[in-house]
C-alpha positions as CSV (number, residue, x, y, z in Angstrom):
1,X,-63.0,-94.6,-82.6
2,X,-66.6,-93.9,-81.5
3,X,-69.5,-96.0,-82.7
4,X,-70.2,-95.4,-86.4
5,X,-73.1,-93.1,-87.4
6,X,-76.3,-94.3,-88.9
7,X,-76.1,-91.8,-91.8
8,X,-76.5,-93.1,-95.3
9,X,-73.9,-92.6,-98.0
10,X,-75.9,-89.8,-99.5
11,X,-76.3,-88.1,-96.1
12,X,-72.5,-88.4,-95.5
13,X,-71.8,-86.9,-98.9
14,X,-74.1,-84.0,-98.1
15,X,-72.4,-83.4,-94.7
16,X,-68.9,-83.6,-96.3
17,X,-70.0,-81.1,-98.9
18,X,-71.4,-78.7,-96.4
19,X,-68.2,-78.9,-94.3
20,X,-66.1,-78.3,-97.4
21,X,-67.8,-75.0,-98.3
22,X,-66.4,-71.5,-97.8
23,X,-67.7,-70.4,-95.4
24,X,-68.3,-73.8,-93.9
25,X,-71.6,-75.0,-92.5
26,X,-71.5,-77.2,-89.4
27,X,-74.5,-79.3,-88.4
28,X,-74.9,-77.5,-85.1
29,X,-74.1,-74.1,-86.6
30,X,-70.8,-73.7,-84.7
31,X,-67.9,-71.8,-86.1
32,X,-64.8,-74.0,-87.0
33,X,-63.1,-73.1,-83.7
34,X,-66.1,-73.1,-81.4
35,X,-66.3,-75.9,-78.8
36,X,-69.5,-77.5,-77.5
37,X,-70.7,-76.4,-74.1
38,X,-69.3,-78.3,-71.2
39,X,-69.7,-78.5,-67.4
40,X,-66.8,-79.1,-65.1
41,X,-65.9,-79.1,-61.4
42,X,-62.8,-79.7,-59.3
43,X,-61.9,-81.0,-55.9
44,X,-64.8,-83.5,-55.7
45,X,-62.9,-86.6,-54.5
46,X,-61.8,-85.9,-50.8
47,X,-59.2,-88.7,-50.7
48,X,-57.1,-87.5,-53.6
49,X,-54.5,-84.8,-54.0
50,X,-56.5,-83.4,-57.0
51,X,-59.6,-84.4,-58.9
52,X,-61.9,-83.1,-61.6
53,X,-65.1,-84.0,-63.5
54,X,-66.0,-82.8,-66.9
55,X,-69.1,-83.4,-69.0
56,X,-69.6,-82.6,-72.7
57,X,-72.9,-81.5,-74.2
58,X,-73.3,-84.9,-75.9
59,X,-73.5,-86.6,-72.4
60,X,-69.9,-87.9,-72.4
61,X,-68.5,-87.6,-68.9
62,X,-65.2,-88.4,-67.3
63,X,-63.7,-88.1,-63.8
64,X,-60.0,-88.0,-62.9
65,X,-58.3,-88.5,-59.6
66,X,-54.6,-87.7,-58.9
67,X,-52.8,-89.4,-56.0
68,X,-49.2,-88.7,-54.9
69,X,-46.7,-90.6,-52.7
70,X,-43.1,-89.9,-51.7
71,X,-40.5,-92.3,-53.0
72,X,-36.7,-92.4,-52.7
73,X,-34.9,-91.7,-56.0
74,X,-32.9,-94.7,-57.1
75,X,-29.3,-93.9,-57.6
76,X,-29.5,-90.4,-56.0
77,X,-26.9,-89.4,-53.4
78,X,-27.9,-87.7,-50.3
79,X,-25.9,-84.5,-49.9
80,X,-27.5,-83.3,-46.7
81,X,-24.3,-83.9,-44.8
82,X,-22.8,-80.9,-46.5
83,X,-25.0,-78.6,-44.5
84,X,-26.0,-80.7,-41.5
85,X,-23.5,-81.7,-38.8
86,X,-23.9,-80.6,-35.2
87,X,-26.2,-78.2,-33.3
88,X,-23.9,-75.3,-34.0
89,X,-24.8,-75.7,-37.7
90,X,-28.5,-74.9,-37.3
91,X,-28.0,-71.4,-38.8
92,X,-26.4,-72.9,-41.9
93,X,-29.3,-75.4,-42.2
94,X,-31.8,-72.6,-42.1
95,X,-29.9,-70.6,-44.7
96,X,-29.7,-73.6,-46.9
97,X,-33.5,-74.1,-46.7
98,X,-34.1,-70.5,-47.8
99,X,-31.7,-70.8,-50.7
100,X,-33.3,-74.0,-51.8
101,X,-36.7,-72.4,-51.8
102,X,-35.4,-69.7,-54.1
103,X,-33.5,-72.0,-56.5
104,X,-35.5,-75.2,-56.3
105,X,-37.0,-74.7,-59.7
106,X,-33.6,-74.2,-61.3
107,X,-32.1,-77.2,-59.5
108,X,-35.0,-79.4,-60.5
109,X,-34.6,-78.8,-64.2
110,X,-33.8,-82.1,-66.0
111,X,-33.9,-84.1,-62.8
112,X,-37.4,-85.5,-63.2
113,X,-38.0,-88.9,-64.7
114,X,-40.9,-90.2,-66.9
115,X,-41.4,-93.1,-64.7
116,X,-42.6,-90.8,-61.9
117,X,-45.9,-90.3,-63.8
118,X,-48.4,-93.2,-64.2
119,X,-51.6,-92.9,-66.2
120,X,-54.4,-95.5,-66.1
121,X,-57.8,-95.4,-67.9
122,X,-61.0,-97.3,-67.2
123,X,-63.6,-97.2,-70.0
124,X,-67.0,-98.9,-70.0
125,X,-67.4,-101.6,-72.5
126,X,-63.7,-102.5,-72.4
127,X,-63.3,-105.3,-69.9
128,X,-59.6,-105.6,-70.1
129,X,-57.0,-102.9,-69.1
130,X,-54.8,-104.1,-72.0
131,X,-57.4,-103.5,-74.7
132,X,-55.8,-101.8,-77.6
133,X,-58.0,-98.7,-77.5
134,X,-57.4,-98.2,-73.7
135,X,-53.7,-98.7,-74.0
136,X,-53.5,-96.3,-77.0
137,X,-55.4,-93.5,-75.2
138,X,-53.3,-93.9,-72.0
139,X,-50.1,-93.8,-74.0
140,X,-51.2,-90.6,-75.8
141,X,-52.1,-88.9,-72.5
142,X,-48.9,-90.0,-70.8
143,X,-46.9,-88.9,-73.9
144,X,-48.1,-85.4,-73.5
145,X,-47.5,-85.2,-69.8
146,X,-43.9,-86.4,-70.0
147,X,-43.2,-84.4,-73.2
148,X,-43.9,-81.2,-71.3
149,X,-40.9,-81.9,-69.0
150,X,-42.1,-79.4,-66.4
151,X,-44.4,-81.8,-64.7
152,X,-41.8,-84.4,-63.9
153,X,-39.3,-81.8,-62.7
154,X,-42.0,-80.5,-60.3
155,X,-42.0,-83.9,-58.7
156,X,-38.4,-83.7,-57.7
157,X,-38.2,-83.0,-53.9
158,X,-34.4,-83.0,-53.5
159,X,-31.9,-84.8,-51.5
160,X,-32.7,-88.2,-53.1
161,X,-36.5,-88.0,-52.9
162,X,-39.4,-87.4,-55.3
163,X,-43.1,-87.5,-55.7
164,X,-44.7,-90.3,-57.8
165,X,-48.2,-89.4,-59.1
166,X,-50.9,-91.7,-60.2
167,X,-53.4,-90.2,-62.7
168,X,-56.5,-92.5,-62.6
169,X,-59.1,-91.7,-65.4
170,X,-62.6,-93.1,-65.4
171,X,-64.8,-92.6,-68.4
172,X,-68.3,-92.6,-66.8
173,X,-70.3,-93.0,-70.1
174,X,-69.9,-94.8,-73.3
175,X,-68.0,-92.5,-75.7
176,X,-70.3,-90.7,-78.2
177,X,-67.3,-89.3,-79.9
178,X,-63.5,-89.8,-79.8
179,X,-62.8,-89.6,-76.0
180,X,-59.3,-88.3,-76.2
181,X,-60.0,-84.5,-75.7
182,X,-62.5,-85.3,-72.9
183,X,-60.0,-87.3,-71.0
184,X,-57.2,-84.8,-71.7
185,X,-59.1,-81.7,-70.6
186,X,-60.3,-83.5,-67.4
187,X,-56.8,-84.5,-66.6
188,X,-55.6,-80.9,-67.2
189,X,-58.2,-79.7,-64.6
190,X,-57.3,-82.4,-62.1
191,X,-53.6,-81.6,-62.3
192,X,-54.4,-77.9,-62.0
193,X,-56.3,-78.6,-58.8
194,X,-53.6,-81.0,-57.4
195,X,-51.9,-80.0,-54.2
196,X,-48.9,-81.5,-52.4
197,X,-48.1,-81.3,-48.7
198,X,-45.9,-78.3,-48.0
199,X,-42.3,-79.3,-47.1
200,X,-41.0,-78.4,-43.7
201,X,-37.4,-79.5,-44.4
202,X,-35.7,-81.0,-47.4
203,X,-32.3,-81.1,-45.7
204,X,-33.1,-84.0,-43.4
205,X,-32.3,-87.5,-44.5
206,X,-36.1,-88.1,-44.6
207,X,-38.0,-85.1,-45.9
208,X,-40.6,-83.6,-43.5
209,X,-44.0,-82.3,-44.6
210,X,-46.7,-80.2,-43.0
211,X,-49.7,-82.3,-42.2
212,X,-52.0,-79.3,-42.4
213,X,-53.8,-79.6,-45.8
214,X,-54.7,-75.9,-45.8
215,X,-51.0,-75.2,-46.1
216,X,-50.5,-77.6,-49.0
217,X,-48.8,-76.2,-52.1
218,X,-50.4,-76.4,-55.5
219,X,-48.6,-78.5,-58.1
220,X,-49.3,-75.6,-60.5
221,X,-49.4,-72.3,-58.7
222,X,-52.0,-69.8,-59.8
223,X,-51.3,-67.1,-62.4
224,X,-50.8,-64.6,-59.6
225,X,-47.6,-66.4,-58.6
226,X,-44.3,-66.2,-60.2
227,X,-44.9,-69.7,-61.7
228,X,-47.4,-69.4,-64.5
229,X,-47.1,-72.8,-66.1
230,X,-50.1,-75.0,-66.7
231,X,-50.6,-78.7,-67.4
232,X,-50.5,-79.8,-71.0
233,X,-53.6,-80.8,-72.9
234,X,-54.6,-82.4,-76.2
235,X,-57.1,-81.1,-78.7
236,X,-58.7,-83.1,-81.5
237,X,-58.7,-81.4,-84.8
238,X,-60.1,-82.6,-88.2
239,X,-59.8,-81.4,-91.7
240,X,-62.5,-81.6,-94.4
241,X,-61.2,-80.3,-97.7
242,X,-59.2,-77.2,-96.9
243,X,-61.3,-76.4,-93.8
244,X,-60.2,-77.2,-90.2
245,X,-62.6,-77.9,-87.3
246,X,-62.0,-78.2,-83.6
247,X,-64.0,-80.4,-81.2
248,X,-65.7,-82.5,-83.9
249,X,-68.9,-84.3,-83.3
250,X,-69.4,-88.0,-84.1
251,X,-71.0,-87.1,-87.4
252,X,-68.2,-84.7,-88.4
253,X,-65.6,-87.4,-87.6
254,X,-67.4,-89.8,-89.9
255,X,-66.6,-87.6,-92.9
256,X,-63.2,-86.2,-91.8
257,X,-60.4,-86.4,-94.4
258,X,-57.8,-86.3,-91.6
259,X,-57.8,-86.4,-87.8
260,X,-55.0,-85.0,-85.6
261,X,-54.4,-85.0,-81.9
262,X,-52.4,-81.8,-81.1
263,X,-50.8,-81.6,-77.6
264,X,-49.6,-78.3,-76.3
265,X,-48.0,-76.9,-73.2
266,X,-47.0,-73.6,-71.8
267,X,-43.7,-71.9,-72.6
268,X,-40.9,-72.7,-70.1
269,X,-41.8,-70.7,-67.0
270,X,-38.2,-70.3,-66.1
271,X,-38.0,-67.7,-68.8
272,X,-39.0,-64.4,-67.2
273,X,-41.6,-62.2,-68.9
274,X,-39.0,-59.6,-69.6
275,X,-37.0,-62.0,-71.7
276,X,-40.0,-62.8,-73.9
277,X,-40.8,-60.6,-76.8
278,X,-44.3,-59.0,-76.8
279,X,-46.7,-60.8,-79.0
280,X,-44.9,-64.1,-78.9
281,X,-47.0,-67.3,-78.3
282,X,-47.4,-68.5,-74.7
283,X,-47.9,-72.1,-75.9
284,X,-45.6,-74.6,-77.5
285,X,-46.2,-77.8,-79.5
286,X,-45.4,-80.9,-77.5
287,X,-46.6,-83.6,-79.9
288,X,-48.8,-84.2,-82.9
289,X,-50.3,-87.5,-83.9
290,X,-52.5,-88.5,-86.8
291,X,-55.4,-90.8,-86.1
292,X,-57.2,-92.9,-88.7
293,X,-60.7,-91.4,-89.2
294,X,-63.7,-93.8,-89.3
295,X,-64.1,-93.3,-93.0
296,X,-60.7,-95.0,-93.6
297,X,-61.6,-97.9,-91.3
298,X,-64.8,-98.7,-93.2
299,X,-65.3,-100.0,-96.7
300,X,-66.2,-97.3,-99.3
301,X,-69.7,-97.4,-100.6
302,X,-70.0,-99.5,-103.7
303,X,-72.1,-98.9,-106.8
304,X,-73.4,-101.4,-109.4
305,X,-71.9,-101.4,-112.8
306,X,-73.1,-98.5,-114.9
307,X,-74.8,-96.8,-112.0
308,X,-74.2,-93.1,-111.5
309,X,-72.2,-92.8,-108.3
310,X,-73.0,-89.1,-107.9
311,X,-74.1,-88.6,-104.2
312,X,-72.5,-91.8,-102.9
313,X,-70.0,-91.3,-100.1
314,X,-66.5,-92.3,-100.9
315,X,-63.9,-91.7,-98.1
316,X,-60.7,-89.9,-98.9
317,X,-57.5,-91.9,-99.2
318,X,-53.9,-90.8,-98.7
319,X,-52.1,-88.7,-96.1
320,X,-52.5,-85.1,-94.9
321,X,-51.1,-82.1,-96.7
322,X,-48.3,-80.3,-95.0
323,X,-50.1,-77.0,-95.4
324,X,-53.1,-78.4,-93.5
325,X,-50.9,-79.6,-90.6
326,X,-49.1,-76.3,-90.5
327,X,-52.5,-74.4,-90.4
328,X,-53.7,-76.6,-87.6
329,X,-50.7,-75.9,-85.5
330,X,-50.7,-72.2,-86.2
331,X,-54.4,-71.8,-85.2
332,X,-53.7,-73.6,-81.9
333,X,-50.4,-71.9,-80.9
334,X,-50.9,-68.3,-82.2
335,X,-51.4,-65.5,-79.7
336,X,-55.1,-65.3,-78.9
337,X,-55.6,-68.7,-80.7
338,X,-57.6,-71.7,-79.8
339,X,-55.0,-73.0,-77.4
340,X,-55.1,-69.9,-75.2
341,X,-58.9,-69.7,-75.4
342,X,-59.2,-73.3,-74.1
343,X,-56.6,-72.8,-71.3
344,X,-58.3,-69.6,-70.2
345,X,-61.7,-71.2,-70.3
346,X,-60.6,-74.2,-68.2
347,X,-59.0,-71.9,-65.6
348,X,-62.5,-70.5,-65.0
349,X,-63.6,-73.8,-63.5
350,X,-60.8,-73.7,-61.0
351,X,-60.8,-70.9,-58.4
352,X,-57.3,-71.8,-57.1
């Protein structure tokens, strides 16, 4: 969790009360679903396959680089001999290449492996890579990437080969708030900007690729293409009373009754638009994790015997209500909801 605030118990109580009102009052006057301003850019690291930098209004900043390398798939059989024999089979090879281009997405379904995706995080103030906070954040980010399923399947090249990607995340500043959404949104942009060398031939025993970077293929093609999937991302959502807030500040986290990390991804792109009913959500829930809010990690304010404890901040105890969890998920996934707004907003930072 981020550093604790310097608010007194009375100030925390006042903030909790204002966030519990109907309509609620946030310290910075935002609506419950409004995010703080941010600045982002992509393709800033020339030696990577994809990169992005994102900075929140509170000064928190992160940079993500994505590197890819070709590996042989362990246990995979090379079936290229079925279409490659002598020179008189060149026509068959060319035909097979075209058919693979058309059906590669279908063939790749279910062939990807979680181990093809590796996430590492470097955070200032945490000298060891095996620190509990660093490991937990990396695990949560990797959990969303592998739960999507589509990313690992995209790494399948065919004929016994695959791409392995390394997602290296660097938090440039000390976290002023819980850094998970910052790291996740930056990773989303970096993957959106990631490009892989265009294959010349997947039929050969060793796959051949075009060394012209201008001909590289995006890992996630733009919305103008048939493929409209996007990388998954994680949002931090808190509840105070019966109210739900997105992109909470450090002060709001301090009085949160519950904190959830909601990871969403796009609906399976293999489903054609004609097969989807109009008005159905474009996003699906990949994972949902509860996180202990700072209030539960700190001792409650104590009062002397006989003293009126009115105005003293006492953190809530117990779990989340199912109705609150359902409301959070609905606001994120519904058509025109927060999830779609975030995805559309991030696309604006990437021109394809």
